[in-house]
C-alpha positions as CSV (number, residue, x, y, z in Angstrom):
1,M,49.9,5.1,-9.8
2,T,47.4,3.4,-12.0
3,T,46.2,4.9,-15.0
4,P,42.2,4.8,-15.3
5,N,41.2,2.0,-18.0
6,D,39.0,4.2,-20.3
7,S,38.8,1.6,-22.6
8,L,37.0,-0.8,-20.2
9,L,34.8,2.0,-19.1
10,R,33.8,2.7,-22.6
11,L,33.0,-0.9,-23.4
12,I,31.1,-1.6,-20.0
13,R,28.9,1.9,-21.2
14,E,28.3,0.7,-24.6
15,A,27.6,-2.9,-23.4
16,G,24.8,-1.4,-21.3
17,W,25.9,-3.1,-18.0
18,T,26.5,-1.8,-14.5
19,Y,29.6,-2.6,-12.7
20,E,27.5,-5.1,-10.7
21,A,26.2,-7.0,-13.9
22,L,29.5,-7.6,-15.5
23,A,30.8,-8.8,-11.9
24,R,27.8,-11.3,-11.8
25,R,28.5,-12.4,-15.8
26,V,32.2,-13.0,-15.1
27,N,31.4,-15.0,-12.0
28,T,28.9,-17.1,-13.8
29,D,31.3,-17.9,-16.7
30,A,33.9,-19.0,-14.6
31,C,31.8,-21.4,-12.8
32,R,31.3,-22.7,-16.2
33,R,34.7,-23.5,-16.2
34,N,34.5,-24.6,-12.7
35,L,36.6,-21.8,-11.4
36,G,35.4,-20.1,-8.1
37,T,35.0,-16.5,-8.4
38,T,33.3,-14.0,-6.2
39,Y,33.8,-10.8,-8.0
40,D,31.7,-7.6,-7.4
41,R,30.8,-4.0,-8.4
42,T,33.8,-2.9,-6.3
43,T,36.2,-5.7,-8.3
44,V,34.9,-4.3,-11.4
45,A,35.5,-0.7,-10.3
46,H,39.3,-1.4,-9.4
47,W,39.5,-2.8,-12.9
48,V,38.1,0.5,-14.3
49,R,40.6,2.8,-12.3
50,G,43.8,0.7,-13.9
51,S,44.1,-2.4,-11.8
52,R,44.6,-5.6,-14.0
53,P,43.3,-8.8,-13.1
54,R,45.3,-11.9,-13.8
55,S,44.4,-14.6,-16.1
56,P,41.7,-16.0,-16.9
57,V,39.8,-13.1,-16.1
58,P,40.9,-10.8,-19.3
59,E,39.8,-13.9,-21.6
60,L,36.5,-14.2,-19.8
61,L,35.7,-10.1,-20.5
62,C,37.0,-10.4,-24.1
63,G,34.2,-13.3,-24.4
64,L,31.4,-11.7,-22.5
65,F,32.4,-8.4,-24.7
66,T,32.4,-10.5,-27.9
67,Q,29.0,-12.0,-27.2
68,R,27.3,-9.0,-26.2
69,L,28.6,-6.2,-28.9
70,G,28.6,-8.9,-31.9
71,R,32.1,-7.9,-32.9
72,L,36.1,-9.5,-31.7
73,I,36.8,-7.9,-28.4
74,T,40.7,-8.5,-27.6
75,P,42.8,-7.5,-24.4
76,V,44.2,-4.7,-26.2
77,E,40.7,-3.3,-26.8
78,L,40.0,-4.0,-23.2
79,G,42.9,-1.9,-22.0
80,L,44.2,-5.2,-20.7
81,A,47.0,-5.6,-22.9
82,D,49.8,-3.4,-24.5
83,S,49.0,-2.0,-28.1
84,R,50.9,-3.2,-31.0
85,P,53.5,-0.2,-31.9
86,P,53.2,1.3,-34.9
87,A,55.9,1.0,-37.9
88,L,58.6,-1.3,-38.8
89,K,60.3,0.6,-35.7
90,G,58.0,-1.5,-33.3
91,A,59.3,-4.9,-34.5
92,A,61.5,-5.3,-31.4
93,A,58.6,-4.5,-29.0
94,L,56.5,-7.0,-31.0
95,I,59.3,-9.4,-30.5
96,A,60.1,-8.8,-26.6
97,A,56.1,-9.1,-26.1
98,I,56.5,-13.0,-26.5
99,P,55.8,-14.3,-23.2
100,G,59.3,-15.7,-21.5
101,L,61.6,-13.6,-23.5
102,D,63.7,-11.6,-21.1
103,A,66.0,-8.6,-22.2
104,N,68.5,-9.2,-20.2
105,S,69.1,-13.2,-20.6
106,G,68.9,-15.9,-22.8
107,Q,67.4,-18.2,-20.1
108,E,64.0,-18.7,-19.7
109,P,62.7,-16.7,-16.4
110,D,61.3,-18.6,-13.9
111,S,57.6,-17.1,-13.8
112,G,56.3,-19.3,-10.7
113,D,52.7,-19.0,-10.4
114,G,52.3,-15.4,-12.7
115,A,53.2,-14.5,-16.0
116,P,56.8,-13.6,-17.0
117,R,58.0,-10.1,-16.9
118,T,59.0,-8.8,-20.2
119,R,60.9,-5.4,-20.7
120,V,60.6,-3.4,-24.0
121,P,63.9,-2.2,-25.0
122,E,64.0,1.6,-26.5
123,Q,64.0,1.6,-30.0
124,R,65.8,4.6,-32.0
125,P,63.6,5.7,-34.8
126,R,64.3,5.4,-38.3
127,P,62.6,5.9,-41.8
128,D,60.4,2.9,-42.9
129,S,62.4,3.2,-45.9
130,E,65.6,1.9,-43.9
131,E,64.0,-1.7,-43.8
132,R,66.8,-4.3,-43.4
133,T,67.3,-7.0,-45.7
134,V,69.1,-10.6,-45.0
135,P,70.9,-12.9,-47.1
136,A,68.7,-15.4,-48.9
137,W,70.7,-18.2,-47.0
138,H,69.5,-17.0,-43.9
139,E,65.9,-17.7,-45.3
140,Q,66.8,-21.3,-45.8
141,V,68.2,-21.5,-42.2
142,W,64.9,-20.4,-40.8
143,R,62.8,-22.5,-43.0
144,G,65.4,-25.6,-41.9
145,A,65.0,-24.2,-37.9
146,E,61.3,-24.6,-38.4
147,R,61.1,-27.7,-40.0
148,F,63.5,-29.1,-37.1
149,F,61.3,-27.4,-34.2
150,V,58.0,-28.6,-35.7
151,G,59.5,-32.4,-35.9
152,Q,60.6,-31.9,-32.1
153,T,57.2,-30.9,-31.4
154,A,55.5,-33.6,-33.0
155,A,57.7,-36.4,-31.2
156,L,58.5,-35.3,-28.3
157,G,55.8,-32.6,-27.2
158,G,56.2,-28.9,-26.0
159,R,57.7,-29.8,-22.9
160,H,60.9,-30.5,-24.4
161,T,60.7,-28.2,-27.2
162,G,59.6,-25.2,-25.1
163,P,63.0,-24.3,-23.6
164,V,64.8,-24.6,-27.1
165,L,62.2,-22.7,-28.6
166,L,62.9,-19.9,-25.7
167,A,66.5,-20.2,-25.9
168,Y,66.6,-19.7,-30.3
169,L,64.4,-16.6,-30.0
170,Q,66.4,-15.3,-27.3
171,S,69.9,-15.8,-29.0
172,A,68.9,-15.2,-32.6
173,F,66.2,-12.4,-32.0
174,G,65.9,-11.4,-28.6
175,P,66.6,-7.9,-27.1
176,G,69.7,-9.1,-25.8
177,G,70.9,-10.9,-28.7
178,G,72.6,-8.1,-30.5
179,A,73.5,-8.1,-34.3
180,P,71.3,-11.1,-35.3
181,F,68.5,-9.1,-33.9
182,L,68.6,-6.8,-37.0
183,G,67.7,-10.0,-38.9
184,A,64.0,-9.8,-37.6
185,E,63.7,-6.3,-38.8
186,S,63.4,-7.5,-42.3
187,R,60.1,-9.0,-43.8
188,A,61.2,-12.9,-43.7
189,G,62.8,-12.4,-40.1
190,L,59.6,-11.2,-38.7
191,V,58.1,-14.2,-40.5
192,H,60.0,-16.5,-39.2
193,V,59.8,-15.0,-35.6
194,A,56.0,-15.1,-35.9
195,R,56.1,-18.9,-36.8
196,T,58.5,-19.6,-34.0
197,A,56.1,-17.8,-31.6
198,V,53.2,-20.0,-32.8
199,L,55.4,-23.2,-32.1
200,L,56.2,-21.8,-28.9
201,A,52.4,-21.3,-28.0
202,G,51.8,-24.7,-28.8
203,S,54.5,-25.7,-25.8
204,Y,52.9,-23.3,-23.5
205,T,49.2,-25.0,-24.2
206,D,51.0,-28.6,-23.8
207,A,52.2,-27.0,-20.0
208,C,48.5,-25.6,-19.3
209,R,50.1,-22.0,-19.3
210,T,46.9,-20.8,-20.8
211,Q,48.3,-17.2,-20.3
212,E,51.6,-17.4,-22.0
213,A,50.1,-19.2,-24.7
214,Q,47.8,-16.7,-25.4
215,G,50.4,-14.2,-25.1
216,A,52.8,-15.8,-27.7
217,L,49.7,-16.2,-30.4
218,T,49.1,-12.8,-30.0
219,A,52.3,-11.6,-30.4
220,A,52.5,-14.2,-33.3
221,E,49.3,-12.4,-35.1
222,A,50.7,-9.1,-34.7
223,L,54.3,-10.0,-36.4
224,A,52.7,-11.9,-38.9
225,D,49.9,-8.6,-39.4
226,H,53.2,-6.3,-39.5
227,A,54.7,-8.5,-42.0
228,Q,51.7,-9.0,-44.4
229,D,52.0,-12.7,-44.2
230,R,48.3,-13.7,-44.1
231,A,48.9,-17.1,-43.9
232,V,50.7,-17.3,-40.4
233,Q,48.4,-14.5,-39.7
234,A,45.4,-16.8,-40.3
235,I,46.9,-19.5,-38.2
236,A,47.7,-17.8,-35.0
237,L,44.3,-16.2,-35.3
238,R,42.5,-20.1,-35.8
239,Q,44.8,-21.3,-32.8
240,L,43.4,-18.5,-30.8
241,S,40.2,-19.3,-31.5
242,E,40.9,-23.2,-30.6
243,N,42.3,-22.1,-27.2
244,A,39.2,-20.1,-26.4
245,L,36.9,-22.9,-27.4
246,L,39.4,-25.4,-25.0
247,Q,38.2,-22.8,-22.2
248,G,34.9,-22.7,-22.9
249,G,34.6,-19.5,-24.5
250,T,32.3,-20.0,-27.6
251,A,31.8,-16.1,-28.1
252,L,35.5,-15.2,-28.2
253,A,36.0,-18.7,-30.2
254,T,33.7,-17.5,-32.7
255,G,35.4,-14.1,-32.9
256,Y,38.9,-15.0,-33.5
257,L,37.4,-17.5,-36.2
258,N,35.5,-15.0,-38.0
259,R,38.6,-12.9,-38.3
260,A,40.8,-15.9,-39.5
261,L,38.3,-16.7,-41.7
262,E,38.5,-13.1,-43.4
263,V,42.5,-13.2,-43.2
264,S,42.7,-16.9,-45.0
265,R,40.7,-15.9,-47.9
266,H,43.3,-15.3,-50.2
267,T,45.7,-17.7,-48.8
268,S,46.6,-21.3,-49.7
269,S,44.2,-24.2,-49.6
270,P,46.0,-26.0,-46.8
271,V,45.9,-23.0,-44.5
272,R,41.8,-22.6,-45.7
273,A,41.3,-26.3,-44.7
274,Y,43.2,-25.6,-41.4
275,V,40.7,-22.9,-40.5
276,A,37.7,-24.4,-42.1
277,A,38.1,-27.1,-39.8
278,Q,38.0,-25.0,-36.5
279,A,34.9,-23.4,-38.1
280,A,33.4,-27.1,-38.1
281,R,34.4,-27.5,-34.4
282,V,33.2,-24.0,-33.3
283,S,29.8,-24.5,-35.1
284,A,29.6,-27.9,-33.4
285,A,30.1,-26.2,-29.8
286,T,27.0,-23.9,-30.7
287,G,24.8,-26.4,-31.9
288,E,25.0,-25.7,-35.5
289,R,24.9,-29.0,-36.7
290,P,24.2,-28.4,-40.5
291,T,26.8,-25.4,-40.5
292,A,29.5,-27.9,-38.9
293,L,28.8,-30.7,-41.6
294,N,29.3,-28.2,-44.1
295,W,32.6,-27.0,-42.8
296,L,33.9,-30.7,-42.7
297,E,33.0,-31.3,-46.1
298,T,34.7,-27.6,-47.2
299,A,38.1,-28.6,-45.3
300,S,37.8,-32.1,-47.2
301,R,37.1,-30.5,-50.4
302,L,40.3,-28.1,-49.8
303,L,42.6,-30.7,-48.8
304,P,44.0,-32.7,-51.7
305,H,44.5,-29.2,-53.6
306,H,47.8,-28.8,-51.9
307,A,51.5,-29.9,-52.6
308,D,53.7,-30.8,-49.8
309,D,56.9,-28.3,-50.8
310,G,58.5,-29.0,-47.2
311,D,57.3,-26.1,-45.3
312,P,55.6,-27.4,-42.5
313,F,53.3,-24.2,-42.3
314,A,51.7,-25.0,-45.9
315,V,51.0,-28.6,-45.2
316,Y,47.6,-29.6,-43.5
317,S,47.8,-33.4,-43.3
318,A,44.7,-35.7,-43.9
319,A,45.5,-37.2,-40.2
320,A,44.9,-33.9,-38.5
321,L,41.7,-33.4,-40.6
322,H,40.5,-36.8,-39.5
323,Y,41.3,-35.8,-35.8
324,Q,39.3,-32.8,-36.2
325,Q,36.3,-34.6,-37.8
326,A,36.2,-37.0,-34.9
327,A,36.2,-33.9,-32.5
328,V,33.0,-32.6,-34.7
329,L,31.6,-35.8,-35.0
330,H,31.8,-36.8,-31.0
331,R,30.5,-33.1,-30.2
332,L,27.7,-33.9,-32.8
333,G,26.4,-37.2,-31.1
334,E,27.8,-39.4,-33.6
335,P,30.4,-42.0,-31.8
336,R,30.4,-44.6,-34.4
337,E,31.4,-42.1,-37.1
338,A,33.9,-40.4,-34.5
339,H,35.6,-43.7,-33.7
340,A,36.2,-44.0,-37.8
341,A,37.4,-41.1,-37.7
342,L,39.7,-41.4,-35.1
343,T,41.0,-44.8,-36.6
344,A,41.8,-43.1,-39.9
345,S,43.6,-40.5,-38.3
346,L,45.7,-43.1,-36.3
347,E,46.3,-45.0,-39.6
348,A,47.4,-41.9,-41.8
349,R,49.6,-40.7,-38.9
350,P,53.3,-40.9,-39.0
351,V,54.7,-42.9,-36.1
352,Q,56.9,-40.3,-35.1
353,E,54.3,-38.0,-34.4
354,A,53.7,-39.1,-30.9
355,R,52.5,-36.3,-29.6
356,A,49.4,-36.4,-32.1
357,V,48.9,-40.1,-31.3
358,L,48.8,-39.4,-27.6
359,L,46.1,-36.7,-28.3
360,T,44.2,-39.4,-30.3
361,L,44.1,-42.0,-27.4
362,L,42.7,-39.5,-25.3
363,A,39.9,-38.6,-27.6
364,R,39.2,-42.0,-28.1
365,G,39.0,-42.5,-24.2
366,W,36.4,-39.4,-24.0
367,L,33.9,-41.5,-27.0
368,H,34.3,-44.4,-24.7
369,H,33.2,-42.5,-21.7
370,A,30.3,-41.2,-23.8
371,E,29.6,-44.5,-24.9
372,G,29.5,-45.6,-21.1
373,N,32.3,-48.2,-22.1
374,S,34.2,-47.9,-18.8
375,E,37.0,-50.9,-19.7
376,A,37.8,-49.7,-23.0
377,M,37.8,-45.8,-21.4
378,S,40.3,-47.2,-18.6
379,A,42.6,-48.8,-21.2
380,A,42.7,-45.8,-23.3
381,A,43.9,-43.9,-20.5
382,D,46.5,-46.3,-19.7
383,A,47.8,-46.6,-23.0
384,A,48.0,-42.7,-23.3
385,A,49.6,-42.8,-19.6
386,E,52.3,-45.0,-20.8
387,M,53.2,-42.5,-23.9
388,N,53.1,-39.5,-21.6
389,A,55.8,-40.8,-19.6
390,T,57.9,-39.9,-22.7
391,I,56.4,-37.0,-23.6
392,A,55.6,-35.5,-20.2
393,S,52.5,-33.1,-21.3
394,V,50.9,-31.7,-18.3
395,R,47.7,-31.1,-20.7
396,A,47.8,-35.0,-21.1
397,A,48.4,-35.8,-17.9
398,R,45.6,-33.8,-16.7
399,E,43.3,-35.3,-19.3
400,I,44.0,-38.8,-18.5
401,A,43.5,-38.2,-14.5
402,R,40.0,-36.6,-15.9
403,I,39.5,-39.8,-18.0
404,R,40.1,-42.1,-14.9
405,S,38.1,-40.1,-12.3
406,A,35.2,-39.5,-14.6
407,Q,32.0,-42.0,-14.3
408,P,30.6,-43.6,-17.7
409,A,27.8,-41.8,-19.1
């Protein structure tokens, strides 16, 4: 028997919508994303009675309510996701909420077309003062693992790295992982799991598994918040904003961005530059040209003020910023400047970062499309397809197909 979703009902009333009005807005928003939905007041009534709609409906609802109410509305606040467990004893539940982890197996579950199921293990309560510590060498091992996974993803893409990340999380920190799981109950362990979940989200995004990517980032943000690591929290929120923007949800992207800006206020300059670049993209998407350019300038100003200490979560490269600049300038209708930014990105990009080079080629293809240059557009798609034969990114494959089928502007 389902439990009525009082949270959703309260938000509908606060927004001043009828069930029919909400259904109509969901259908309209879905249509903008080339999704065919035919929801009506009866469908919304089912949601209010406790039925949980599948992705992308929760994301659509978050965007609609965020825009209507002027504050960030998350799936948790909609009653469409489990709330965060309080206190340190909830660390196990936060980790078990990472999509793909299974309480009884070290293998990635076959989710088919739906989301993987996870079971939250029971936890024996204990005082917060009993927070566990781990030897210093554990932290060194964790940092080394992060560097390896970042390098692996940059070189081979998420398709190859995702299963490894899941197996690692399951064996070292998962509900069935035994004694090693206790290390996650230290602050350093929680931060490491949060960082690894951010990387896992990237692999899900590569595979176009939007719901799992959202879940991994939501879990990462909660874990980082739990561990009081504002840098990782800001990175997760920034990526939630990016994913919302990719799905066409500008209101939700803005909500996550505003939270990221707030959280990143006292973090290092690379993290703030990373968030500022996303602020430029969101501003460009909402037609705020001067604001977008100002944010790009802010990101550029912040970039030189960091030192590379070997921590991949404390570095924001010039190549990455140039790529974001190109996306903003493309959106603002400045193709020449966007091409220059993509060229600068490729020149600054290490050759082993094949995934980023692939995405840059795709961005170049869409620029040629906007310019009506079909020959260059086709050449960019062919070069990207050749690279993707090794990387095997579903996201890239779909973009290549879209470029090839698009008519020059």
